[in-house]
C-alpha positions as CSV (number, residue, x, y, z in Angstrom):
1,M,0.0,0.0,0.0
2,T,1.3,3.5,-0.8
3,I,1.7,5.6,2.2
4,M,1.8,9.0,0.5
5,E,1.4,10.3,-3.0
6,G,1.4,13.9,-4.3
7,A,3.8,16.6,-5.5
8,W,7.5,15.8,-5.0
9,P,10.1,16.6,-3.8
10,V,8.9,17.8,-0.4
11,D,11.2,20.0,1.7
12,F,9.1,19.6,4.8
13,W,8.7,16.7,7.2
14,I,6.0,14.1,6.6
15,P,5.1,11.0,8.7
16,A,7.3,8.0,8.0
17,P,6.4,4.3,8.0
18,G,9.2,3.7,10.5
19,R,11.7,5.5,12.8
20,V,15.3,5.9,13.5
21,P,16.8,6.3,17.0
22,D,16.3,9.7,18.7
23,G,19.0,12.2,18.0
24,V,19.9,10.7,14.7
25,R,19.4,12.1,11.2
26,V,20.1,9.8,8.2
27,F,20.6,10.9,4.7
28,A,20.2,8.2,2.0
29,I,21.7,9.0,-1.4
30,P,20.9,6.6,-4.2
31,D,22.4,5.9,-7.7
32,I,24.8,8.7,-8.6
33,H,26.1,7.1,-11.8
34,G,28.9,9.4,-12.6
35,R,27.0,12.7,-12.1
36,A,29.5,14.4,-9.9
37,D,27.8,17.7,-10.4
38,L,24.6,16.4,-8.7
39,L,26.6,14.7,-6.0
40,E,28.3,18.0,-5.2
41,R,25.0,19.8,-5.0
42,A,23.6,17.1,-2.8
43,L,26.5,17.3,-0.4
44,D,26.2,21.1,-0.3
45,A,22.5,20.7,0.6
46,I,23.4,18.2,3.4
47,D,26.0,20.6,4.7
48,V,23.4,23.4,4.9
49,D,20.9,21.1,6.4
50,L,23.3,20.1,9.2
51,A,24.2,23.7,9.9
52,R,20.5,24.5,10.3
53,A,20.1,21.6,12.7
54,G,22.9,23.0,15.0
55,D,23.7,21.0,18.1
56,G,20.3,19.2,18.1
57,L,21.7,16.0,16.7
58,E,23.8,13.3,18.4
59,R,24.7,11.6,15.0
60,S,24.3,12.5,11.4
61,V,24.8,9.6,8.9
62,A,25.0,9.5,5.1
63,V,24.2,6.1,3.6
64,F,25.1,5.9,0.0
65,L,23.1,3.2,-1.8
66,G,25.6,2.2,-4.5
67,D,26.0,2.7,-8.3
68,Y,28.5,5.5,-8.0
69,I,30.0,4.8,-11.5
70,D,29.0,4.2,-15.1
71,R,26.6,5.9,-17.5
72,G,27.3,9.4,-16.4
73,P,30.5,11.3,-17.6
74,R,32.5,11.7,-14.3
75,S,32.8,8.5,-12.5
76,R,36.3,9.2,-11.4
77,R,35.3,12.6,-10.0
78,V,32.5,10.9,-8.0
79,L,35.0,8.5,-6.4
80,D,37.4,11.4,-5.7
81,I,34.6,13.2,-3.8
82,L,33.5,10.2,-1.9
83,T,37.0,9.4,-0.8
84,N,38.1,12.9,0.0
85,G,35.4,15.5,0.0
86,L,32.5,14.9,2.4
87,P,31.1,17.3,5.1
88,K,32.9,17.2,8.4
89,G,31.2,15.4,11.2
90,L,29.1,13.3,8.9
91,E,29.3,9.5,9.4
92,T,29.4,7.7,6.1
93,V,28.2,4.2,5.0
94,F,29.0,3.2,1.4
95,L,27.0,0.3,0.0
96,K,27.9,-1.7,-3.1
97,G,25.7,-1.4,-6.2
98,N,25.4,-3.8,-9.2
99,H,27.6,-1.5,-11.2
100,E,30.5,-1.7,-8.7
101,D,29.9,-5.5,-8.8
102,F,30.2,-5.3,-12.6
103,V,33.6,-3.6,-12.6
104,L,35.1,-5.6,-9.7
105,S,34.1,-8.9,-11.4
106,F,35.8,-7.8,-14.5
107,L,38.9,-6.6,-12.7
108,D,39.1,-9.9,-10.8
109,G,38.9,-11.9,-14.1
110,Q,35.5,-13.4,-13.1
111,S,33.6,-12.0,-16.1
112,D,34.2,-10.6,-19.5
113,P,33.7,-6.9,-19.9
114,A,30.7,-7.0,-22.4
115,G,27.9,-6.7,-19.8
116,W,29.7,-3.9,-18.0
117,L,30.6,-2.0,-21.2
118,F,27.1,-2.2,-22.5
119,N,25.7,-0.8,-19.3
120,G,27.8,2.3,-18.9
121,G,31.3,1.0,-18.4
122,T,32.6,2.9,-21.5
123,E,31.9,6.2,-19.7
124,T,33.8,5.0,-16.7
125,L,36.8,4.0,-18.8
126,A,36.8,7.5,-20.5
127,S,36.7,9.2,-17.1
128,Y,39.9,7.5,-16.1
129,G,41.6,8.2,-19.4
130,V,41.5,4.6,-20.5
131,P,40.9,4.2,-24.3
132,V,37.5,2.8,-25.0
133,P,37.6,-0.4,-27.1
134,D,35.8,-0.4,-30.5
135,T,33.7,-3.4,-29.4
136,A,32.5,-4.7,-26.1
137,F,33.2,-8.3,-27.2
138,L,36.8,-8.7,-26.2
139,T,38.8,-11.9,-25.9
140,G,42.2,-13.0,-24.9
141,E,44.9,-10.4,-25.2
142,S,42.6,-7.4,-25.8
143,E,40.5,-8.2,-22.7
144,N,43.7,-8.6,-20.6
145,H,45.1,-5.4,-22.0
146,L,41.9,-3.5,-21.0
147,R,41.9,-5.0,-17.5
148,E,45.5,-4.0,-17.0
149,A,45.0,-0.5,-18.3
150,L,42.1,0.1,-15.9
151,L,44.0,-1.3,-13.0
152,D,46.9,1.0,-13.8
153,A,44.5,4.0,-14.0
154,L,42.6,3.4,-10.8
155,P,44.1,5.3,-7.9
156,E,44.8,3.1,-4.9
157,K,42.2,4.9,-2.7
158,H,39.5,4.2,-5.4
159,M,40.4,0.5,-5.4
160,V,40.3,0.4,-1.5
161,F,36.9,2.2,-1.6
162,L,35.5,-0.3,-4.1
163,R,36.9,-3.3,-2.2
164,N,35.4,-2.2,1.1
165,L,31.8,-1.5,0.0
166,R,29.1,-3.1,2.2
167,L,25.9,-4.9,1.2
168,S,23.5,-3.5,3.7
169,H,23.1,-1.1,6.7
170,R,20.5,-1.0,9.5
171,E,19.3,2.1,11.3
172,G,16.3,1.7,13.5
173,D,13.4,0.3,11.5
174,Y,15.1,0.8,8.2
175,L,17.3,-1.6,6.2
176,F,19.4,0.2,3.5
177,V,20.4,-1.8,0.5
178,H,21.1,-1.2,-3.2
179,A,18.4,-3.1,-5.0
180,G,16.1,-4.9,-2.5
181,V,15.7,-8.1,-0.6
182,R,14.3,-11.6,-1.4
183,P,10.8,-11.8,0.2
184,G,10.6,-14.5,2.9
185,V,14.3,-14.7,3.4
186,P,15.8,-13.5,6.8
187,H,18.2,-10.6,6.5
188,E,21.2,-12.7,7.5
189,Y,20.5,-15.2,4.7
190,Q,20.0,-12.7,1.9
191,T,22.4,-13.3,-1.0
192,A,24.7,-10.6,-2.5
193,E,23.1,-11.3,-5.9
194,D,19.6,-10.3,-4.6
195,L,20.8,-7.3,-2.6
196,L,22.6,-6.0,-5.7
197,W,20.3,-7.0,-8.5
198,I,16.7,-8.0,-7.5
199,R,13.7,-6.3,-9.1
200,G,10.4,-8.2,-9.8
201,P,9.9,-10.4,-6.7
202,F,10.9,-7.5,-4.4
203,L,9.1,-4.7,-6.2
204,T,5.8,-6.5,-6.5
205,S,5.8,-7.9,-2.9
206,D,3.6,-6.5,-0.2
207,A,5.2,-8.8,2.4
208,D,6.7,-7.6,5.7
209,F,10.5,-7.7,5.1
210,G,11.3,-7.5,8.8
211,A,12.4,-3.9,8.2
212,I,11.4,-1.1,5.9
213,V,13.8,-1.4,3.0
214,V,15.3,1.8,1.6
215,H,16.7,1.2,-1.8
216,G,17.7,2.6,-5.2
217,H,18.5,0.5,-8.4
218,T,15.0,0.9,-10.0
219,I,14.1,4.3,-11.3
220,T,10.8,5.8,-10.3
221,P,9.5,9.2,-11.5
222,R,9.4,10.4,-7.9
223,P,10.3,8.9,-4.5
224,L,7.9,6.1,-3.6
225,I,6.9,5.4,0.0
226,L,5.2,2.1,0.7
227,T,4.5,0.3,4.0
228,N,7.4,-2.1,3.4
229,R,9.9,-0.1,1.3
230,I,11.0,3.3,0.1
231,A,12.4,3.8,-3.4
232,L,14.8,6.8,-4.0
233,D,16.3,6.4,-7.4
234,T,14.8,9.2,-9.6
235,G,17.3,8.9,-12.4
236,A,20.4,11.0,-12.0
237,V,21.6,10.3,-15.5
238,E,18.3,9.6,-17.3
239,H,16.3,12.5,-15.8
240,G,18.9,14.7,-14.2
241,R,17.4,14.3,-10.7
242,L,19.3,13.0,-7.6
243,T,17.0,12.6,-4.6
244,C,18.2,12.3,-1.1
245,G,15.9,10.8,1.6
246,V,16.2,12.3,5.0
247,F,15.1,10.3,8.0
248,E,14.7,11.6,11.6
249,G,12.6,10.1,14.4
250,D,9.3,9.0,12.9
251,R,9.4,11.4,10.0
252,L,11.1,11.9,6.7
253,R,11.5,14.4,3.8
254,F,13.3,14.6,0.5
255,M,15.9,16.9,-0.9
256,Q,16.2,16.8,-4.7
257,V,19.0,18.4,-6.8
């Protein structure tokens, strides 16, 4: 059941389907996809928001829901910001998205690059100054050459960032993940594949997931609030909108840049 519909984004507090602990404000930022300009605006908005809150908060937490890279033009700049340019005093949690899974699988030699390149990997290569191949269907020497070129171009702090991404994060009644969860499966038994990739069984379910799932991965025209999940991906690349969900107590609001 939809909790609330209407004009979005809202810059005022509305009732939420769950709550976070008192004194905590959580910012949830979904799929950035190489749009460093939107990320910078979102971080500026968070900085202003925290300044207005003053000393009334015990903790402020930014949970990034994954898909930092691919499709947009400035993946490298996005990782530069996330590894070296966040507001002071802001706790950060970085989750893995399926696009980080794409590139790590390729770098580890566990997959060929075709799927990744067809889904925005060429823009990521270009942002690191790696020549984009003429075809996504690489084999043998050409595939190894591309892998080595990207490994050489990735700064160490970017690789450390990618290697240390988490699959989920819990705050109060909310479970933050990239894509969603498998209905009927306890949180501790969820697979990485579902947390990073799931759509249909999760999106169409009205089940109680044991927590209200806050996720990105699937684009919606506006943020969607249901009794069992909250969808935040409004299409940074496709529609030029990055929406940040803000959770405090038993209320929430949205900031859109």
